[in-house]
GUBABA-554621 format. One line per field, with one value per residue (C-alpha): x, y, z; chain; residue number from 1. Coordinates in steps of 0.5 Angstrom, whole numbers. Example, Ala and Ser with C-alpha at 12.3 -4.5 7.8 and 13.67 -1.06 7.14 Angstrom:
2
xx c(25;27)
yy c(-9;-2)
zz c(16;14)
chain c(A;A)
resi c(1;2)
END
This chain:
874
xx c(-309;-309;-303;-307;-313;-308;-305;-312;-314;-318;-318;-320;-314;-310;-311;-311;-304;-302;-305;-301;-294;-295;-298;-292;-291;-285;-285;-285;-291;-289;-291;-289;-295;-299;-297;-289;-289;-293;-288;-283;-286;-287;-280;-277;-282;-280;-273;-274;-277;-271;-266;-261;-266;-265;-258;-260;-266;-260;-256;-262;-263;-256;-256;-262;-260;-253;-257;-262;-256;-253;-259;-255;-248;-247;-243;-248;-254;-250;-247;-241;-243;-236;-236;-236;-242;-246;-244;-245;-252;-253;-251;-256;-262;-266;-270;-264;-264;-271;-271;-266;-270;-277;-273;-271;-264;-262;-257;-255;-248;-240;-234;-228;-225;-231;-234;-241;-246;-253;-255;-261;-266;-272;-274;-275;-272;-280;-280;-273;-276;-282;-277;-273;-279;-282;-275;-274;-281;-280;-273;-278;-283;-283;-283;-289;-293;-289;-292;-299;-298;-295;-302;-306;-302;-304;-311;-312;-311;-311;-304;-307;-309;-302;-299;-303;-302;-295;-295;-295;-290;-291;-293;-292;-291;-297;-302;-298;-293;-296;-290;-289;-295;-296;-301;-302;-300;-298;-295;-288;-284;-282;-275;-275;-277;-272;-266;-269;-269;-262;-259;-256;-254;-250;-247;-245;-241;-238;-235;-232;-229;-226;-222;-220;-218;-214;-211;-209;-206;-202;-198;-198;-191;-186;-187;-194;-194;-194;-189;-188;-187;-194;-194;-195;-201;-198;-192;-188;-190;-197;-198;-203;-200;-196;-201;-199;-197;-203;-203;-205;-212;-214;-218;-223;-229;-234;-237;-244;-241;-234;-234;-230;-234;-232;-229;-234;-231;-225;-224;-221;-214;-213;-218;-221;-227;-227;-229;-225;-225;-220;-220;-216;-213;-209;-204;-204;-202;-196;-194;-193;-189;-184;-183;-182;-177;-171;-169;-163;-163;-163;-169;-173;-173;-175;-181;-183;-183;-187;-192;-194;-195;-200;-204;-205;-207;-213;-214;-216;-210;-206;-199;-203;-202;-195;-193;-196;-192;-185;-187;-188;-182;-178;-182;-181;-173;-169;-165;-163;-165;-160;-161;-156;-150;-147;-139;-137;-132;-132;-140;-140;-134;-139;-145;-141;-138;-145;-148;-142;-137;-130;-129;-124;-121;-128;-130;-123;-124;-131;-128;-122;-127;-132;-125;-123;-130;-130;-123;-125;-132;-135;-139;-137;-139;-134;-135;-133;-134;-134;-131;-132;-136;-144;-146;-141;-146;-144;-151;-152;-146;-148;-155;-150;-145;-152;-154;-147;-147;-155;-156;-162;-160;-163;-161;-161;-161;-157;-158;-161;-161;-160;-162;-159;-166;-166;-160;-161;-168;-173;-174;-181;-183;-184;-191;-190;-183;-180;-173;-168;-166;-162;-166;-171;-167;-166;-173;-175;-169;-172;-164;-158;-153;-156;-153;-154;-152;-151;-152;-149;-146;-142;-148;-151;-153;-148;-149;-156;-159;-162;-155;-149;-152;-145;-143;-149;-146;-139;-142;-146;-140;-134;-133;-131;-137;-143;-144;-148;-151;-157;-163;-166;-173;-171;-166;-164;-157;-157;-152;-150;-143;-146;-148;-144;-144;-143;-142;-142;-139;-138;-133;-128;-128;-135;-134;-132;-125;-127;-133;-128;-123;-128;-129;-125;-125;-125;-124;-128;-126;-129;-130;-125;-129;-128;-131;-137;-137;-138;-143;-147;-147;-148;-153;-156;-158;-162;-165;-167;-170;-174;-176;-179;-182;-177;-176;-168;-164;-168;-163;-156;-150;-143;-137;-135;-142;-142;-135;-138;-144;-140;-134;-139;-145;-143;-137;-138;-134;-140;-146;-152;-152;-150;-156;-160;-158;-159;-166;-167;-165;-170;-175;-174;-173;-181;-184;-181;-183;-190;-191;-189;-194;-199;-197;-198;-204;-207;-205;-208;-214;-215;-213;-218;-224;-222;-221;-225;-232;-238;-239;-232;-230;-226;-219;-215;-213;-206;-205;-207;-200;-196;-190;-185;-181;-173;-167;-165;-158;-156;-151;-148;-154;-159;-155;-155;-163;-164;-160;-158;-151;-145;-144;-137;-131;-125;-119;-121;-123;-116;-113;-116;-115;-107;-106;-103;-97;-99;-105;-103;-108;-108;-111;-117;-120;-127;-132;-135;-128;-123;-123;-118;-117;-114;-110;-108;-103;-102;-96;-97;-94;-95;-92;-90;-97;-100;-107;-111;-118;-123;-125;-119;-117;-112;-107;-108;-106;-100;-98;-99;-94;-89;-89;-88;-82;-78;-79;-76;-70;-69;-70;-63;-64;-70;-67;-72;-67;-65;-73;-72;-67;-69;-71;-76;-79;-79;-82;-85;-89;-96;-98;-105;-107;-114;-117;-124;-130;-130;-137;-133;-129;-122;-116;-111;-103;-102;-103;-96;-93;-99;-98;-91;-91;-97;-93;-86;-90;-93;-86;-82;-88;-87;-93;-95;-96;-104;-103;-100;-103;-99;-100;-96;-94;-88;-83;-79;-73;-76;-78;-84;-87;-93;-100;-107;-113;-108;-112;-118;-114;-111;-118;-120;-115;-116;-123;-121;-116;-110;-104;-98;-99;-93;-93;-88;-83;-86;-92;-90;-92;-100;-99;-101;-108;-109;-113;-109;-112;-110;-103;-103;-105;-102;-95;-93;-87;-85;-81;-78;-76;-79;-74;-76;-83;-82;-77;-83;-89;-86;-85;-79;-79;-81;-86;-94;-100;-104;-110;-116;-122;-128;-133;-139;-139;-139;-132;-130;-129;-125;-130;-137;-140;-138;-143;-143;-143;-138;-131;-124;-118;-112)
yy c(284;289;285;279;282;285;278;275;280;285;291;296;293;293;301;302;299;304;310;308;308;314;318;317;323;327;325;329;332;328;320;314;312;306;301;303;303;296;293;295;292;286;285;287;282;277;278;278;271;268;265;270;275;280;281;282;287;290;291;294;299;301;303;307;311;312;315;319;322;325;326;330;327;322;317;316;314;309;302;298;292;289;291;285;287;288;281;278;281;279;272;272;272;272;277;282;285;286;290;294;295;296;302;306;303;301;299;304;307;305;309;311;304;300;299;297;301;301;308;310;316;319;318;323;324;323;316;314;316;311;306;306;306;299;296;298;295;289;288;289;284;277;271;267;269;266;259;262;267;261;258;264;264;258;259;266;265;272;275;282;278;275;282;284;278;279;286;288;293;293;286;284;277;272;272;267;272;278;282;283;284;291;295;293;299;297;290;293;299;303;303;296;297;302;297;291;296;299;292;290;297;297;290;292;298;294;290;296;299;293;292;299;299;292;295;301;298;293;299;303;306;302;308;308;301;298;294;287;285;286;291;287;287;291;294;291;297;297;302;302;298;302;303;301;307;310;308;314;315;312;316;313;315;310;310;307;303;301;305;312;318;322;316;311;304;305;302;305;305;299;295;291;292;298;297;295;287;289;284;288;296;299;300;293;291;296;294;287;289;293;287;283;288;286;293;295;297;305;304;299;304;310;305;303;310;313;307;308;315;313;309;314;319;320;319;326;329;333;329;322;321;324;319;313;314;315;308;305;307;304;298;297;299;293;294;286;284;281;278;272;273;269;269;266;269;265;266;273;273;270;274;280;278;276;282;287;287;290;294;289;294;295;288;286;291;288;281;283;286;279;275;279;278;270;270;275;272;279;283;290;294;299;306;306;312;310;316;316;319;318;312;307;303;305;305;298;295;297;293;288;288;287;281;278;279;276;283;288;294;301;307;314;320;326;330;337;335;342;341;338;335;331;327;327;328;333;334;331;338;340;338;332;330;324;321;322;319;314;311;311;307;302;301;300;295;291;289;292;289;292;296;303;307;314;317;323;325;330;334;335;342;348;354;353;356;350;347;343;336;334;335;331;325;325;321;316;315;314;307;309;313;310;304;309;314;319;321;328;325;318;321;314;310;306;301;302;299;293;297;297;304;305;312;315;321;325;330;329;337;337;333;336;335;332;327;325;323;318;314;310;313;307;311;308;310;310;304;303;301;293;294;297;292;287;290;292;284;281;286;293;288;283;289;293;287;285;292;293;286;283;276;275;274;278;283;280;286;284;287;291;294;295;299;303;305;306;311;314;315;316;319;319;315;311;307;311;314;307;304;310;309;301;302;307;300;296;301;301;293;293;298;294;288;290;293;286;283;287;287;279;280;284;279;273;276;278;271;268;273;271;263;261;259;263;258;257;258;263;263;260;265;262;264;271;273;273;270;267;272;271;275;281;283;290;292;299;301;299;303;310;309;308;313;317;319;319;324;323;321;321;319;324;330;329;329;335;339;338;340;346;348;351;346;341;335;335;332;334;331;333;330;325;322;324;328;331;338;342;347;353;358;364;369;375;382;386;389;383;382;375;374;368;366;360;361;359;359;363;356;355;362;362;356;359;365;360;356;363;365;358;359;366;364;358;362;360;353;353;356;361;366;364;366;373;377;376;383;383;376;379;386;385;379;378;371;369;362;359;353;351;350;357;355;350;353;350;350;346;346;339;343;346;341;342;350;349;345;349;355;352;349;356;359;354;352;345;340;336;329;328;321;324;327;330;332;335;341;345;350;355;351;346;340;336;335;329;330;327;323;319;313;317;322;315;312;318;319;311;312;318;314;316;311;315;319;323;323;325;321;320;318;311;308;310;304;299;301;301;296;291;293;299;298;293;298;305;307;311;316;318;325;329;335;339;338;330;333;337;331;326;331;335;333;334;341;337;332;332;330;324;327;326;322;326;323;328;331;337;340;338;343;339;339;340;334;336;338;346;347;342;345;341;340;340)
zz c(87;81;78;79;75;70;68;68;62;67;62;69;72;66;66;73;73;68;71;77;74;69;75;80;85;83;76;69;66;60;61;56;51;54;49;49;57;57;52;57;62;59;57;64;67;63;64;71;71;68;72;75;73;79;76;70;72;76;70;65;71;71;64;65;71;67;61;67;70;64;59;55;55;49;52;57;52;49;51;47;45;46;54;58;63;56;54;61;60;53;55;61;58;50;53;55;48;48;54;51;45;48;52;46;45;37;33;29;31;30;31;27;29;28;35;35;40;42;42;46;42;43;50;55;62;65;60;63;70;69;66;72;77;73;75;82;83;80;84;91;88;89;84;86;80;75;75;75;70;66;66;64;59;56;57;53;46;44;43;46;52;52;52;57;62;61;62;70;73;80;81;88;92;92;99;101;103;106;108;101;98;95;96;103;108;114;113;112;114;109;111;110;103;101;104;100;94;95;97;90;88;95;93;87;90;95;90;86;93;95;88;88;96;94;88;91;98;93;90;96;98;103;107;108;110;117;120;119;126;131;137;144;148;153;156;162;166;165;160;155;149;143;137;130;126;122;115;110;108;101;97;92;87;85;79;76;71;69;64;66;66;59;56;53;53;57;64;70;69;74;73;68;63;58;51;44;47;52;57;62;63;58;64;66;59;59;65;63;57;61;65;59;56;61;63;66;73;72;66;71;77;72;69;76;79;72;72;79;77;72;76;80;75;71;64;63;66;61;62;62;54;55;60;57;50;54;58;51;48;54;53;46;45;44;51;51;44;39;33;32;28;22;24;18;14;8;8;8;3;-2;0;-2;-8;-10;-9;-11;-16;-15;-8;-6;0;3;3;5;11;13;12;18;22;22;23;29;32;31;35;41;41;42;37;39;33;30;26;19;14;6;2;-5;-11;-12;-16;-14;-9;-2;1;-3;0;7;6;4;10;14;10;10;18;19;22;22;17;18;14;17;12;15;9;11;18;22;29;35;37;31;33;40;41;44;52;54;56;49;46;41;43;40;41;36;29;33;38;33;28;34;35;28;28;34;36;40;35;28;22;22;16;17;10;7;13;10;8;15;17;20;23;26;31;34;35;32;29;28;35;38;33;37;43;38;34;40;42;48;50;46;51;55;50;53;49;51;51;55;59;61;58;52;50;42;43;39;33;27;24;17;15;7;4;-2;0;6;7;9;16;21;24;31;28;22;28;31;24;20;13;7;1;-6;-12;-19;-23;-29;-36;-35;-28;-31;-37;-31;-27;-32;-35;-28;-25;-29;-35;-30;-26;-32;-36;-30;-29;-35;-36;-41;-39;-37;-44;-48;-49;-52;-52;-53;-49;-55;-55;-48;-48;-54;-49;-43;-47;-52;-47;-40;-37;-30;-23;-22;-26;-25;-32;-34;-32;-34;-41;-41;-39;-45;-49;-45;-47;-54;-54;-50;-55;-61;-58;-57;-64;-67;-63;-65;-72;-71;-68;-74;-79;-76;-75;-82;-84;-80;-82;-90;-88;-82;-83;-80;-75;-73;-65;-63;-63;-57;-53;-53;-60;-59;-56;-62;-63;-58;-55;-58;-56;-59;-60;-59;-64;-66;-70;-65;-60;-64;-66;-58;-55;-61;-63;-58;-54;-53;-57;-52;-57;-62;-57;-54;-61;-64;-58;-58;-65;-64;-59;-53;-50;-45;-42;-34;-29;-24;-18;-17;-12;-16;-19;-23;-30;-35;-35;-41;-40;-46;-46;-51;-52;-55;-56;-50;-44;-40;-37;-34;-35;-32;-34;-32;-25;-22;-15;-11;-10;-18;-19;-15;-19;-25;-23;-20;-27;-31;-26;-27;-35;-35;-30;-35;-41;-44;-42;-45;-52;-52;-53;-60;-61;-58;-54;-46;-45;-50;-47;-40;-42;-49;-49;-45;-43;-42;-39;-40;-37;-41;-38;-34;-31;-26;-20;-20;-15;-13;-13;-18;-24;-24;-29;-34;-34;-35;-40;-44;-43;-46;-52;-53;-53;-57;-62;-60;-59;-53;-54;-55;-51;-45;-39;-33;-26;-20;-16;-19;-14;-16;-16;-22;-17;-18;-11;-10;-10;-8;-12;-16;-17;-19;-24;-27;-28;-31;-36;-38;-38;-44;-48;-45;-45;-42;-36;-32;-25;-19;-17;-10;-12;-15;-8;-11;-16;-11;-11;-18;-22;-25;-32;-32;-30;-36;-41;-39;-39;-32;-33;-26;-25;-20;-24;-29;-34;-34;-35;-41;-44;-44;-46;-51;-59;-62;-66;-73;-70;-72;-69;-72;-76;-72;-74;-78;-75;-73;-66;-63;-61;-54;-48;-43;-37;-41;-38;-31;-25;-26;-19;-17;-16;-19;-15;-19)
chain c(A;A;A;A;A;A;A;A;A;A;A;A;A;A;A;A;A;A;A;A;A;A;A;A;A;A;A;A;A;A;A;A;A;A;A;A;A;A;A;A;A;A;A;A;A;A;A;A;A;A;A;A;A;A;A;A;A;A;A;A;A;A;A;A;A;A;A;A;A;A;A;A;A;A;A;A;A;A;A;A;A;A;A;A;A;A;A;A;A;A;A;A;A;A;A;A;A;A;A;A;A;A;A;A;A;A;A;A;A;A;A;A;A;A;A;A;A;A;A;A;A;A;A;A;A;A;A;A;A;A;A;A;A;A;A;A;A;A;A;A;A;A;A;A;A;A;A;A;A;A;A;A;A;A;A;A;A;A;A;A;A;A;A;A;A;A;A;A;A;A;A;A;A;A;A;A;A;A;A;A;A;A;A;A;A;A;A;A;A;A;A;A;A;A;A;A;A;A;A;A;A;A;A;A;A;A;A;A;A;A;A;A;A;A;A;A;A;A;A;A;A;A;A;A;A;A;A;A;A;A;A;A;A;A;A;A;A;A;A;A;A;A;A;A;A;A;A;A;A;A;A;A;A;A;A;A;A;A;A;A;A;A;A;A;A;A;A;A;A;A;A;A;A;A;A;A;A;A;A;A;A;A;A;A;A;A;A;A;A;A;A;A;A;A;A;A;A;A;A;A;A;A;A;A;A;A;A;A;A;A;A;A;A;A;A;A;A;A;A;A;A;A;A;A;A;A;A;A;A;A;A;A;A;A;A;A;A;A;A;A;A;A;A;A;A;A;A;A;A;A;A;A;A;A;A;A;A;A;A;A;A;A;A;A;A;A;A;A;A;A;A;A;A;A;A;A;A;A;A;A;A;A;A;A;A;A;A;A;A;A;A;A;A;A;A;A;A;A;A;A;A;A;A;A;A;A;A;A;A;A;A;A;A;A;A;A;A;A;A;A;A;A;A;A;A;A;A;A;A;A;A;A;A;A;A;A;A;A;A;A;A;A;A;A;A;A;A;A;A;A;A;A;A;A;A;A;A;A;A;A;A;A;A;A;A;A;A;A;A;A;A;A;A;A;A;A;A;A;A;A;A;A;A;A;A;A;A;A;A;A;A;A;A;A;A;A;A;A;A;A;A;A;A;A;A;A;A;A;A;A;A;A;A;A;A;A;A;A;A;A;A;A;A;A;A;A;A;A;A;A;A;A;A;A;A;A;A;A;A;A;A;A;A;A;A;A;A;A;A;A;A;A;A;A;A;A;A;A;A;A;A;A;A;A;A;A;A;A;A;A;A;A;A;A;A;A;A;A;A;A;A;A;A;A;A;A;A;A;A;A;A;A;A;A;A;A;A;A;A;A;A;A;A;A;A;A;A;A;A;A;A;A;A;A;A;A;A;A;A;A;A;A;A;A;A;A;A;A;A;A;A;A;A;A;A;A;A;A;A;A;A;A;A;A;A;A;A;A;A;A;A;A;A;A;A;A;A;A;A;A;A;A;A;A;A;A;A;A;A;A;A;A;A;A;A;A;A;A;A;A;A;A;A;A;A;A;A;A;A;A;A;A;A;A;A;A;A;A;A;A;A;A;A;A;A;A;A;A;A;A;A;A;A;A;A;A;A;A;A;A;A;A;A;A;A;A;A;A;A;A;A;A;A;A;A;A;A;A;A;A;A;A;A;A;A;A;A;A;A;A;A;A;A;A;A;A;A;A;A;A;A;A;A;A;A;A;A;A;A;A;A;A;A;A;A;A;A;A;A;A;A;A;A;A;A;A;A;A;A;A;A;A;A;A;A;A;A;A;A;A;A;A;A;A;A;A;A;A;A;A;A;A;A;A;A;A;A;A;A;A;A;A;A;A;A;A;A;A;A;A;A;A;A;A;A;A;A;A;A;A;A;A;A;A;A;A;A;A;A;A;A;A;A;A;A;A;A;A;A;A;A;A;A;A;A;A;A;A;A;A;A;A;A;A)
resi c(1;2;3;4;5;6;7;8;9;10;11;12;13;14;15;16;17;18;19;20;21;22;23;24;25;26;27;28;29;30;31;32;33;34;35;36;37;38;39;40;41;42;43;44;45;46;47;48;49;50;51;52;53;54;55;56;57;58;59;60;61;62;63;64;65;66;67;68;69;70;71;72;73;74;75;76;77;78;79;80;81;82;83;84;85;86;87;88;89;90;91;92;93;94;95;96;97;98;99;100;101;102;103;104;105;106;107;108;109;110;111;112;113;114;115;116;117;118;119;120;121;122;123;124;125;126;127;128;129;130;131;132;133;134;135;136;137;138;139;140;141;142;143;144;145;146;147;148;149;150;151;152;153;154;155;156;157;158;159;160;161;162;163;164;165;166;167;168;169;170;171;172;173;174;175;176;177;178;179;180;181;182;183;184;185;186;187;188;189;190;191;192;193;194;195;196;197;198;199;200;201;202;203;204;205;206;207;208;209;210;211;212;213;214;215;216;217;218;219;220;221;222;223;224;225;226;227;228;229;230;231;232;233;234;235;236;237;238;239;240;241;242;243;244;245;246;247;248;249;250;251;252;253;254;255;256;257;258;259;260;261;262;263;264;265;266;267;268;269;270;271;272;273;274;275;276;277;278;279;280;281;282;283;284;285;286;287;288;289;290;291;292;293;294;295;296;297;298;299;300;301;302;303;304;305;306;307;308;309;310;311;312;313;314;315;316;317;318;319;320;321;322;323;324;325;326;327;328;329;330;331;332;333;334;335;336;337;338;339;340;341;342;343;344;345;346;347;348;349;350;351;352;353;354;355;356;357;358;359;360;361;362;363;364;365;366;367;368;369;370;371;372;373;374;375;376;377;378;379;380;381;382;383;384;385;386;387;388;389;390;391;392;393;394;395;396;397;398;399;400;401;402;403;404;405;406;407;408;409;410;411;412;413;414;415;416;417;418;419;420;421;422;423;424;425;426;427;428;429;430;431;432;433;434;435;436;437;438;439;440;441;442;443;444;445;446;447;448;449;450;451;452;453;454;455;456;457;458;459;460;461;462;463;464;465;466;467;468;469;470;471;472;473;474;475;476;477;478;479;480;481;482;483;484;485;486;487;488;489;490;491;492;493;494;495;496;497;498;499;500;501;502;503;504;505;506;507;508;509;510;511;512;513;514;515;516;517;518;519;520;521;522;523;524;525;526;527;528;529;530;531;532;533;534;535;536;537;538;539;540;541;542;543;544;545;546;547;548;549;550;551;552;553;554;555;556;557;558;559;560;561;562;563;564;565;566;567;568;569;570;571;572;573;574;575;576;577;578;579;580;581;582;583;584;585;586;587;588;589;590;591;592;593;594;595;596;597;598;599;600;601;602;603;604;605;606;607;608;609;610;611;612;613;614;615;616;617;618;619;620;621;622;623;624;625;626;627;628;629;630;631;632;633;634;635;636;637;638;639;640;641;642;643;644;645;646;647;648;649;650;651;652;653;654;655;656;657;658;659;660;661;662;663;664;665;666;667;668;669;670;671;672;673;674;675;676;677;678;679;680;681;682;683;684;685;686;687;688;689;690;691;692;693;694;695;696;697;698;699;700;701;702;703;704;705;706;707;708;709;710;711;712;713;714;715;716;717;718;719;720;721;722;723;724;725;726;727;728;729;730;731;732;733;734;735;736;737;738;739;740;741;742;743;744;745;746;747;748;749;750;751;752;753;754;755;756;757;758;759;760;761;762;763;764;765;766;767;768;769;770;771;772;773;774;775;776;777;778;779;780;781;782;783;784;785;786;787;788;789;790;791;792;793;794;795;796;797;798;799;800;801;802;803;804;805;806;807;808;809;810;811;812;813;814;815;816;817;818;819;820;821;822;823;824;825;826;827;828;829;830;831;832;833;834;835;836;837;838;839;840;841;842;843;844;845;846;847;848;849;850;851;852;853;854;855;856;857;858;859;860;861;862;863;864;865;866;867;868;869;870;871;872;873;874)
END
C-alpha cells in the first residue's frame, strides 16, 4: 500500500519508503542521499518491468554483490564492456546502462590493450548494501503494478511526480495476490520468502556447476572411468549384487561470475567467457591449434598430457604461463608443413644466372643436387659449406638458391655464439627458457623444407664454460642424425632431414675437424677484373643509382673507366669496396644534379620577375623542376674529381720495386683472397749471420734457411766463386732477408722459390724480371714442391698486372679451374727444380728493367692495403 501511494505521488508515502530502505536493520550508518537512491529505485523498477526483467535485475545485483564482496579490489569494481555477459545485459533493455550509471558506474578507463571498462567509483559499502537490498525486494515483488503505474504516469504532468511515481524500491504484488504483498506479516512464511529470493542465484550456480562437472568428466583419466558393461542385478547364489567401482571425487569451486578472481576479463580455463572479445577460453583455442598441427605420435602424446595438466591448473600457478609457452611452441612448429618446390633445372639455372655473375662451380653443384632430387622424387636436404673470402656474395647466393628452389629462407648468424644452449635451447627448468636458434628458424620459416644459412660458421665461440656450440651443431649437420633432432626446450624429436643447410666461412682452419667432416666444402675464389666489370655493370650500378634516387641510366661508365676504377681504387677479392666507390660516384652525381636544378630555378625566377606582368599567375609547378635529367658520362677527370687520385698503380709499383738486384715478387694466400708479396735480400760483409725480418712464422724461417743452404751447396754451380772464394762467402758475409708490410704476420712454405731467387739475385747482381711472379716450396735438393691456393694467387697476380707466373710442375692440374680470361692473358711456366726457376726469373747480366712511369703517388710497400690483423700464407 505504501508503494501504491508512492506511485500516486504521496509525499508522506514516498518519505516512508525512503526511510524504510535507508534504515534497514544491520546496515551501515552512511545511507545514500534520497535523490541518489530514488534515481536508482526508478531505474531498477523500470528494468524490472521490461521483458525478461528478472534476469536483468539478477545480473545487475551480481555486479553490485561482487563489488560489495571485494570493496577494495579494483577488478571487482569494474565491468569489461566486451564481456559476453555484459553484452547480453546491455542488449536486454535500454535501461540496463541507466541502472549501472545510477548505481555509480562510469565509462572512464581503458587498459593497455584499449579494452573499455565501466568503473564503480565514489560509492561506499553501505550504499552498495542499499542497492543490493533494492534488487532483492524487486525480485521478491510481483509484476501486477505495471499497468496501473503506466496509467498513473500519464495523469501526472509533473516531471517530479513522474520520477516519484516510478521510484518504489520495495513494492509488492497487488491485493489480488495477498500471499506476495509486502508489509502483510503472517500471510507468508519467512523461509518461503528467502527461498524465492535465492532461487535465481541457485539456478545460476547450478548451471555453472553442471558445466564444470561435465567438462571435468569429459577429460577424466581412463583409470577413473567406470566399466562399460553394467553390473548384474544379482548373483546366482543370492548374494547382493556387486556395486560398480566408485569414481574419484570431483572437486570444484564456484565463483560469482565467469571472470576469474584476480584476473579481470579472463574466463575459467575450461569455460567460455572472458574479456578481449574471445568467444571461448584460451586453452580451448590452444587445443584446437594442437589438433590442426598434425603432430607426430610422440609429440601428440606429450601435448595431450601437458594439455590435461593445464586444464587442472589455476592461472595463478607459477607454471601456468610456462606450460602455455611450451604448448604454443609445439603448435607453431612446422611438423608436417612444407612449401611446394620447383624442381625445374632450367628455371633454377635462369634464376641463379640472373642474380649472380660467374660462380659456375657453386651453381653447378646446386643444379646437380636439384637434378638428383628430380630423378629420385625425394627432396632430402644436404649440407654445403661455401668457403671463400668476404665480399664475394656467399650470403646473397644462399637467398638466390632458396628463390630458385621455391623454398623459404632464413639466415642464422653464428658469429659470436658461445653457448651450447643457443643452438640446442635451454631446458624448461630455467626462467625465460627458449628453444635454440635452429628451431627458432624453423618456426619463423613455417615449413620443414626451408633453406637455412649458417653464416660465419668459422667464427663460433670456443673454449666457453657454457659448452661448445660447434659440438651442438654436429647433430644438426649430420644427414644420418638430424631426422630426430632433440632440442633441450622441447625434448621432442624434430625432423630436419628435408632442410637444406648452407654454411659460409672465410677460413677452413676455424672450423673444427668433426664439424668440417659433416659438410661438403665448396671453395669460392675472388673475381677477376673482367668479372668485376660485368658485376658492376649488371648489378652494382643499378642498385646504387636506385639507392641514391637517380633514375636508371643516369650514370654512363665505359669498360675502360670501370677497369681504372677497379685497378686503381680497389684491391680486394670481392666487390664490397667497388660498391662503395660506385656509391661515391652516385653521391657526386646527385650533388651536381641538385646544383644544376637550383641554379636553373634561380635563373628562371629572376627572368620571371623582370618580364612577367604584375597580375601574372604563378608559374607552373612542372617548370620549377629544372632541366630534364640527362645522362652523365663518367670519364677519368670525373673519376679523379669524385674519388681523388688513384690509390694503386700495379704495373708501376712492380717495375719500381724491381729496379735493384735482390728483390723478387712472390704470391701469398690470405683469408680475403690472394695477394702479391715482395721479398728483399741484401748481402753485406759480416760474420756469416742470417737475419730474417717481417713478422715471419716458423715455417717461413725454415724455408729461408733451406734456400740459403742450397745456395751455399751450389755456389760453384751458380758461379758465385768468381766473385769471391767460398770461404769468404760462408764466413765473411751476412745475409738479411726482409718481407715488407711487417704489421702482417706471414707464414707458409710456398715462398721458398721466391727467397732463393732473391738471394741469387743479390749475390750475382742480376735483376729479376718485373713481369714475373712465382710460388713454390724448395727442398735442400732443389726440388720444387706443389703448393695450395694457386687460383687465388694467380688471380691476385693478374689483378696486379703480372703476365708471367712460375708454378710448380705438379700444380699444372690447377689450371682447369682458372678463369679463361686469365689463362688467355698470363703465361705460365712450370718448373720442377730451382735451376729452371732461376733461368726463367733472372734477367741476363747486362739486362735492365724498363723505366717506371713518372705518375705521382706514394712508393708501394707490397701489402700496404691488406688487413693488418690477417695473416698471409705464403
